[in-house]
Backbone as CSV, one residue per row, in Angstrom:
resi,resn,N_x,N_y,N_z,CA_x,CA_y,CA_z,C_x,C_y,C_z
1,UNK,149.157,167.954,79.673,149.201,166.851,80.607,150.283,167.082,81.666
2,UNK,151.406,167.627,81.258,152.483,167.892,82.204,152.093,169.017,83.152
3,UNK,151.341,169.990,82.652,150.905,171.100,83.494,150.017,170.617,84.630
4,UNK,149.171,169.651,84.360,148.291,169.100,85.393,149.125,168.426,86.481
5,UNK,150.187,167.731,86.089,151.046,167.069,87.074,151.841,168.082,87.882
6,UNK,152.250,169.176,87.259,152.963,170.230,87.991,152.029,170.877,89.013
7,UNK,150.799,171.150,88.607,149.830,171.731,89.537,149.492,170.759,90.669
8,UNK,149.458,169.470,90.366,149.245,168.463,91.404,150.420,168.385,92.366
9,UNK,151.626,168.574,91.855,152.803,168.580,92.725,152.773,169.778,93.666
10,UNK,152.260,170.906,93.186,152.103,172.077,94.057,151.120,171.761,95.179
11,UNK,150.053,171.032,94.864,149.098,170.622,95.888,149.755,169.716,96.929
12,UNK,150.582,168.766,96.463,151.268,167.881,97.390,152.217,168.642,98.303
13,UNK,152.973,169.570,97.751,153.905,170.361,98.558,153.154,171.185,99.594
14,UNK,152.045,171.779,99.177,151.242,172.568,100.123,150.661,171.677,101.220
15,UNK,150.247,170.467,100.874,149.715,169.548,101.885,150.797,169.155,102.879
16,UNK,152.009,168.930,102.399,153.110,168.587,103.293,153.445,169.760,104.201
17,UNK,153.396,170.972,103.673,153.663,172.159,104.487,152.590,172.314,105.563
18,UNK,151.341,172.073,105.210,150.273,172.151,106.209,150.446,171.079,107.281
19,UNK,150.883,169.892,106.894,151.150,168.849,107.878,152.317,169.229,108.781
20,UNK,153.325,169.889,108.220,154.436,170.364,109.044,153.973,171.423,110.032
21,UNK,153.009,172.229,109.634,152.457,173.217,110.558,151.680,172.534,111.684
22,UNK,151.023,171.413,111.385,150.285,170.676,112.413,151.243,170.162,113.476
23,UNK,152.377,169.620,113.039,153.332,169.027,113.968,154.385,170.023,114.455
24,UNK,154.147,171.308,114.246,154.970,172.416,114.751,156.422,172.341,114.295
25,UNK,156.642,171.968,113.050,157.981,171.987,112.479,158.255,173.373,111.910
26,UNK,159.455,173.861,112.127,159.818,175.178,111.614,160.134,175.082,110.129
27,UNK,159.493,175.929,109.359,159.696,175.975,107.917,160.249,177.335,107.535
28,UNK,161.044,177.390,106.480,161.541,178.699,106.038,160.397,179.597,105.571
29,UNK,160.532,180.859,105.853,159.506,181.829,105.484,159.312,181.885,103.975
30,UNK,160.399,181.760,103.227,160.313,181.816,101.770,159.479,180.670,101.218
31,UNK,159.591,179.502,101.833,158.802,178.350,101.384,157.318,178.592,101.588
32,UNK,156.966,179.165,102.733,155.555,179.475,102.988,155.044,180.534,102.015
33,UNK,155.840,181.553,101.765,155.399,182.627,100.870,155.269,182.151,99.423
34,UNK,156.244,181.386,98.958,156.191,180.916,97.565,155.039,179.944,97.364
35,UNK,154.875,179.006,98.289,153.784,178.041,98.152,152.425,178.712,98.286
36,UNK,152.304,179.651,99.216,151.048,180.388,99.345,150.746,181.202,98.102
37,UNK,151.772,181.809,97.527,151.577,182.575,96.292,151.196,181.692,95.118
38,UNK,151.851,180.535,95.001,151.503,179.611,93.912,150.078,179.092,94.054
39,UNK,149.675,178.796,95.283,148.291,178.342,95.481,147.295,179.449,95.190
40,UNK,147.663,180.697,95.519,146.753,181.798,95.219,146.602,181.981,93.714
41,UNK,147.706,181.912,92.991,147.633,182.031,91.523,146.847,180.847,90.956
42,UNK,147.065,179.658,91.525,146.332,178.476,91.078,144.839,178.595,91.386
43,UNK,144.508,179.326,92.459,143.094,179.480,92.811,142.360,180.413,91.864
44,UNK,143.067,181.124,91.017,142.410,182.005,90.058,141.659,181.228,88.976
45,UNK,141.846,179.891,88.951,141.075,179.060,88.035,139.598,179.057,88.399
46,UNK,139.260,179.598,89.580,137.853,179.687,89.972,137.090,180.588,89.007
47,UNK,137.799,181.522,88.386,137.158,182.406,87.411,136.699,181.650,86.175
48,UNK,137.331,180.507,85.903,136.915,179.704,84.750,135.836,178.688,85.120
49,UNK,135.421,178.669,86.384,134.335,177.787,86.777,134.769,176.552,87.534
50,UNK,136.047,176.439,87.885,136.531,175.285,88.629,136.240,175.500,90.110
51,UNK,135.301,174.736,90.641,134.862,174.918,92.024,135.927,174.484,93.028
52,UNK,136.756,173.493,92.673,137.758,173.004,93.613,138.885,174.002,93.845
53,UNK,138.918,175.072,93.082,139.919,176.105,93.312,139.641,176.888,94.588
54,UNK,138.458,176.748,95.137,138.149,177.385,96.417,139.029,176.787,97.509
55,UNK,139.320,175.490,97.406,140.199,174.837,98.370,141.588,175.454,98.303
56,UNK,142.072,175.719,97.098,143.375,176.362,96.933,143.379,177.757,97.545
57,UNK,142.295,178.478,97.383,142.213,179.825,97.942,142.246,179.781,99.464
58,UNK,141.466,178.891,100.073,141.474,178.766,101.533,142.834,178.302,102.045
59,UNK,143.477,177.389,101.303,144.791,176.902,101.728,145.840,178.001,101.637
60,UNK,145.775,178.829,100.596,146.760,179.911,100.479,146.554,180.952,101.568
61,UNK,145.308,181.258,101.875,145.033,182.209,102.963,145.507,181.626,104.299
62,UNK,145.290,180.329,104.494,145.734,179.681,105.727,147.251,179.678,105.837
63,UNK,147.950,179.475,104.719,149.410,179.521,104.756,149.904,180.916,105.115
64,UNK,149.270,181.943,104.564,149.680,183.305,104.881,149.358,183.647,106.344
65,UNK,148.224,183.171,106.853,147.876,183.400,108.258,148.818,182.613,109.165
66,UNK,149.244,181.435,108.697,150.135,180.592,109.475,151.510,181.192,109.695
67,UNK,151.852,182.220,108.954,153.125,182.910,109.181,153.078,183.641,110.515
68,UNK,151.944,184.230,110.843,151.831,185.057,112.040,151.154,184.343,113.207
69,UNK,150.164,183.516,112.928,149.388,182.836,113.959,149.369,181.350,113.684
70,UNK,148.954,180.574,114.669,148.764,179.142,114.469,147.295,178.894,114.154
71,UNK,147.004,178.453,112.941,145.596,178.172,112.597,145.078,176.956,113.369
72,UNK,143.774,176.772,113.343,143.168,175.627,114.004,143.697,174.338,113.390
73,UNK,143.967,173.388,114.245,144.508,172.107,113.805,143.500,171.376,112.922
74,UNK,142.223,171.461,113.278,141.183,170.803,112.484,141.162,171.353,111.060
75,UNK,141.287,172.663,110.915,141.313,173.284,109.592,142.533,172.834,108.798
76,UNK,143.671,172.737,109.467,144.887,172.291,108.784,144.766,170.850,108.305
77,UNK,144.174,169.988,109.123,143.979,168.592,108.717,143.055,168.497,107.510
78,UNK,141.945,169.202,107.559,140.977,169.145,106.461,141.600,169.647,105.167
79,UNK,142.273,170.794,105.235,142.885,171.346,104.026,143.993,170.448,103.485
80,UNK,144.798,169.878,104.370,145.873,169.014,103.886,145.319,167.752,103.227
81,UNK,144.255,167.190,103.790,143.664,165.995,103.171,143.035,166.315,101.817
82,UNK,142.356,167.463,101.714,141.794,167.859,100.423,142.890,168.097,99.386
83,UNK,143.967,168.763,99.796,145.042,169.022,98.849,145.747,167.742,98.423
84,UNK,145.889,166.792,99.361,146.482,165.513,98.993,145.611,164.763,98.000
85,UNK,144.297,164.808,98.202,143.418,164.103,97.281,143.417,164.770,95.905
86,UNK,143.472,166.109,95.881,143.553,166.798,94.585,144.868,166.482,93.875
87,UNK,145.959,166.421,94.644,147.247,166.104,94.054,147.293,164.681,93.526
88,UNK,146.718,163.744,94.272,146.688,162.346,93.827,145.824,162.190,92.578
89,UNK,144.719,162.915,92.511,143.845,162.827,91.341,144.511,163.406,90.097
90,UNK,145.395,164.351,90.283,146.050,164.929,89.103,147.121,163.995,88.534
91,UNK,147.611,163.053,89.340,148.599,162.111,88.835,147.971,160.863,88.240
92,UNK,146.664,160.716,88.338,145.986,159.536,87.756,145.669,159.751,86.309
């Protein structure tokens, strides 16, 4: 039960980072790398049949791309809203 809440907290942090990217706030590189790596490891649950892990995979790729380029704002909004909803569902 605690593991689910920890994974949900990772989703919330990633959603906040994506929102910071939307509003052009400067974030430390280490924060982007660690969060992107955690989301990528979390996306490996797709191998067990969890379809929502595809969102984690796209979000981690977007975070890694966001280091070098500015991703589309629409994509950032969609991913942040999905990650927020996944994080909220894990705390229920």
